N, C-alpha and C positions, 0 to 999 in steps of 0.2 A: 598589481603586476602578477603575471602568471608564473608558475614555477616551471623549471626546465629539468627534464630527466634525460640524461645521456646514457645510451647503451653502447658498450664497447664490444664489438664483434657482431657478425651477421650470421650466427649459427641458428640451429633449430631453436635453442633456448631464446635467442634474441628475437626471432620472429614471433614466438609465442608470447614473450614478455611484452613486446610492443602492443600486440593485440589485446592482451589481458589488462594492460594499463588502462586502455579506453573502456574496457568492459567493467573495470573496477571504479570508473568515474574520474580518472585523471584528465583534467581539462587543460593542463599546461602543454608546453612543447615536448615533443619526443623526437630525439635525434639519435640515429644509429650510425656509429662510426666504424668502418671496416676497411681494410686494405684490399678486400676482394671486390672486383668491379661488378659482381653480380648481386642481384637481390637474393635474400636467403633462399637456399635450395636444398632439396633432399640429398643427403650424402650417401646413405646406404646403397642406392642403385648404381653408384659410380663403379663399383667392382662387379656389379651383376648386370642388370638390364641395360645400363648405358654402355658399359664396356663391350658387351656382346652385340650391341647394335639394335636391341629390342626397344630402346627408349631414346628419344632425342633430347638434346640439351634444353630445348624450350619446353619440355614436359617435366622438368625437374623442379620448377619453382614451387615453394611451399604455399605462397599466395601470389596472385597476380599483382602487378604494379598498381592497378586501379584500386585494389584494397587499401594499400598504404596511402594513396592519395585521398581516398574517402575518409580514412581515419586520421589524416593529417600527421602521418609519420614521415619524417624527413631522413634522408640518407646522405652520408658524406663519405667519399672514398679517401681515406687517409689512415695514418697509423698513430695511435696514442703512444707517446714516449714516456710521459710522466704524469702522475696524479699528485696534486697538492691538496691534501685533505684539509689543511688549515684554511686555505683560501677557497676551497671547493672549486678547483679548476683542473682542467686537463690540458696538457701541452701536446700539440700535434707535430708530426715530423716536418711539416712546412713552417713551423714556428708559431702558428696561431695558438692563442690561449683562450679556452672556452670555459665559461662559468657553468656550474651545475648546481641544482638544489638537491637532486637525488642522482645516484650513479649506480648502474648495473653492469657487473662484469660477466660477460658471456664469451670469454676469450677461448674456450674450448681447449683443444690439445693439438699437438703437432707430432709428426712422425719422428721416431727415434732413428737417427742416421748412423751408418757404420763409417768407421775411419779405417779403411783398408787400402792397400796399394791399388791404384786404378779406379777408385770409386767415383772419380769425377769424369770418367769417360762418357761420351754420349751413348745413348741406348740403355743407360741405367736409370731406373725410375723408382720413385716412391708414389704411393697413391693415398692422397688425402683430400684434394679438392678437384674441382672440375678441370682446371688447367692440367693437373697431373693426369687425369683420366684421358683427356684429349691427346696429350703427348704420347701416352701408351698406345692409344688407338692408331695414331699416325705411324707408329713403328711396327704395326702388325703386318706380317707377310706370311701368306699361307705356306705351310710345310717348313718354314724356318724354325729355329730352335728358340724357345723362351724358357728362361730359368727363373723360378720363384724362390727367393731366399726367405724362409719362414713358413712354417706349417700351421699357422693360426687361421682364423676365419677369413681374414682379408686375403691371405695367401692362397687359400683353397678356393675361395670365390673367384679370385683372379685367374687361377689355374683353370677352373671350369669354363670361364668366359673365353679365355684364349684358346682353349681346346675346341670350343664351339666355332671359333673363327678359323680353325684349321691349322693352328700352330702345333709343333711338337713341344710338349710341355714337361719340364722336370721340376719337382719341388724338393728343396733341400731344407732339412730340419735338424737343428743341433741336438734336440732332446731325443729320447729313445722311442718316441711316438708323436704323431701329429696331434694337435689340440690338447697336448698334455696339461697345460695350465688351466684348462676350462672344462674338460670332460673326463668321464671315466674311460678306462681302456676299452670297454665294450663299444663305445661310440667312436673312439679313435679307429678301432679295427674296422668298423662299418664304413667309415669314410675312406679309409685306405683301400678297402675292397672296391667301393664305387668308383673312385678315381682311377684305380688300376684297370677296372673294366672299361673305362672311357679312354684308356690309352695314356694316362698321365703316369710318369715315372716318379715315384716318391722314394727319397733316400733319407733315412733317419740316422741319428748319431753321426751327422756330417757337418763339419766345420768349414766355412769359406775363409780362405786366407787372402784372396785378392781377385783382381780382374785384369785381363790383358786385352790389348787391341791397339791399332794405329789410329787414334782419335775416336774410334767407335768400338765399343766392346765386341770381342769375338770369342772370348773364353772366360769361364769362371774357374778359378783355381781353388782346389780343395786341399785340406791339411794332409791327406794321404798321398798327395802328389798327382791325383787325377786332374785332368783338364777337360771341362765340359764345353762343347761348342755352344755359343749363345749369341743370337742376334738381338735379343731383347731380354733385359733383366728387370724384375720388379722385386724390390726389397720391402718386406713387411715384417718387421721385428718389434712391433709395439709402438706406443705413443707416450708422450710426456705432457703433463698438464701445463698450460700457459699461465704460470703464476708469477712471472717476473714483475709485472706491473704492480700486483698486489703486494709482493714482498718489498719492493722499493718504497711503497706507500706506507709500510708498517702494518699492513693487515696480517692477521694470524694465518699462517699456512702450515700444512702438514700433509704432504702428498696431495696437494690441492688447496684451494682457498677454504678455510674452515668456516662453515655456516651453521646456523641453528635450524630448528624445524621449520622456520619461516624463510629460510635462505638469507638471513641477515648476517653480515660480517660483524666484526667487533667495532665497526664504525656505524652509528645509527643511520647515516645517510647513504650507506653503500650496501647493496645486495649482490649476490652472485648466483649463477645457475648454470647447469650443464656439466660437461666433462671436466671442467676446471675445478670443480668443488669437491670437498670432502665433508660428508654429513652423516650424523648418527642415523642408522636405519633401525627403527624400533622393532621391526619384525625379527631382525637378526641380533639385535643388541650390541652392535658394534659400528664404528665409523667406516664408511665406504666411499671410494671414489669410483663412480660408475660411468662407463662409456656406453650410454644407452639413450636412444632418442626418446622413448617414453619417459624415462627419468628426467631428461632435460626439459621436456614439456611440463611435467608435473612441478618441477622446481620453479620453472618460469612463472607458472600461475601463483605459486606461493610467494615468490619474490614480488610480483606485481601487487598482490594483496597487501604485503607488508609495506610497500611504498605508499599505498593509498589509505592505509588504516592499521588496525591492530594486527592483521595478518591471519591467514588461514593455511592450515596444513593440507596440502594436496598430495602428499607423499603416498605412493601406492607400491605394490610389490614390483620389484625390478623384473623386467622381461626384455628379451632380445629375440632376434631372428637371423637366419642365414639362408640364402637361396643358392643352391648348387645343382645344376642339371635339372632333373624333375623333382628335386627334393626341397620341401619347405620345412626347415627346422625352426621350431618355436621353442624358446627356452623360458621357463618360468622359474624365477628365483635365482639364487646364487648357491652353487653346489659346494663351495669350499667348506671343508670340515666334515664331509659326509663319512659315515662308517659302514654303510650298507647300500648296495645297488640292486634294484629290482627291474627286470626288463619285461615289458609286455609287448608281445608280437614277435615277428621273425626278423631278426637283425642279420642273420647269417646268409640268407638267400634273397629276402624280400627288400622292399624299399619303403616299408611302413612299420614303425615300432615306437615305443616310448620307453625311456629310461628314467626311473625314479630314484632320487637320491634321498636317503634317510639318515638321520642322526639321532641315536638313542630312540629309535622307533617312530620319530616324527618326520614327516615329509618336509624337506627344506628346498628342493628344486626338482625340475624335470626337464629332460631334453626330449622333445616330441617331433619325430620325423614323419611328415604327412599324417599327423594324428591331431587335428584341431580339437576334437572333443576331449582327448586326454589332456591337452594343454589347458583348456578352460577348467577342467576338473582339478588339475594341479594348482592353478591359481586360487581356486576356491578353498581347497584343503589347506594350502600354506597360509593364506591370509587369515582364515578362521582358526588355524592351529587345531584342526580336527583330528580326532583319533581315527586310525585306519586299520583295516584288516589287510596285512601285507599279502597274504595268500590270494585274497580276492583281487587285489590290485594287480597282481601278476597274471591272473587268469584271463586270457584274451577271449574266452568264451562267455564271460560275464559282460553284458552290454554296458557301455559307458553310462548310458542313461540311467541304468539301475544304480550304478555307483553314485551318480549325481543325486539320486533320490534318497541316498543314505544307507544303502545296504552294505557299504564298505565301512560303516561306522560301527565300532565295537562298543560294548557296554562299559 
């Protein structure tokens, strides 16, 4: 009898895990269970190219349906309600009970929702999946007012896309600067300038107390008594990992499903990968839950190898990206805990620069705006824990190629 592997979720991690299982030699059944009616698709473009109309829905698929047919990967649209580890079964929302030999949790994360007066009015949206993005697109009317609640990357990407579509856009942020949780003030100031230049109104230190409208939102209510006109509202105030199934099954969780270096849970027959996991990052020496496509892909490869054998560690340096207007931001590493910031290039008037984050003289992360060479350099330095000459790193007259060749390495 052949073994059966069930993958819960149809995320980036799930798509990679299914493919990697076959690459690792898994000959048994592979079944992906998800309540999303679509085959696994790229989610980052939803707030960027898809929302702005540059990419169609049929261009979002991670792999075509023919790939899964060839690899004999089956899909079932349903929702898993419980996991019985003792019997090695999952129960679906329609009552069906399915046996598994191996189980992979790729449950991802969900948007954090607000509980404010009027939050259930039509015209108020969150952006997490294709259906969300399609609903937002359907509500776009040129020159009407769109209000974005939350000044993180999703909020700013959505603001840029809606501005391209001709809407009047306002961004509201509770903190004293946009991107406060993830970037240095220098980067926040840059994006504030660029969005302002593109006609977006950004208000920081601003709290939303509710929404008003007769069935459909028409105003956003602020703590200071201000009422902002709004035909369309998009709320982007973070995400929560989908760990409830794991918790009910008695798996170890801690701001995510806790996994080892091979993405194994505390159950030898269950692995987990993607945004729902919390894993020790060896480069930074601490556990992290990362919302990152590259991390999800790497974890999926590790999880598949662990299901098929002793396991291989595919973990790499975390990296991320964000597209806004003509800006391609590439982020190497995680900047939390930095004690020094070095900027290379003109962030005050230009659209191309790199911000390096250091801790005790070591490079730990970099935000690179239209600077692909600096991005690659940063990944190399951080991964290899190289010594660097900070003065050379900041000198934009020094060619990046020279830095890659080692002239930035001190004795």
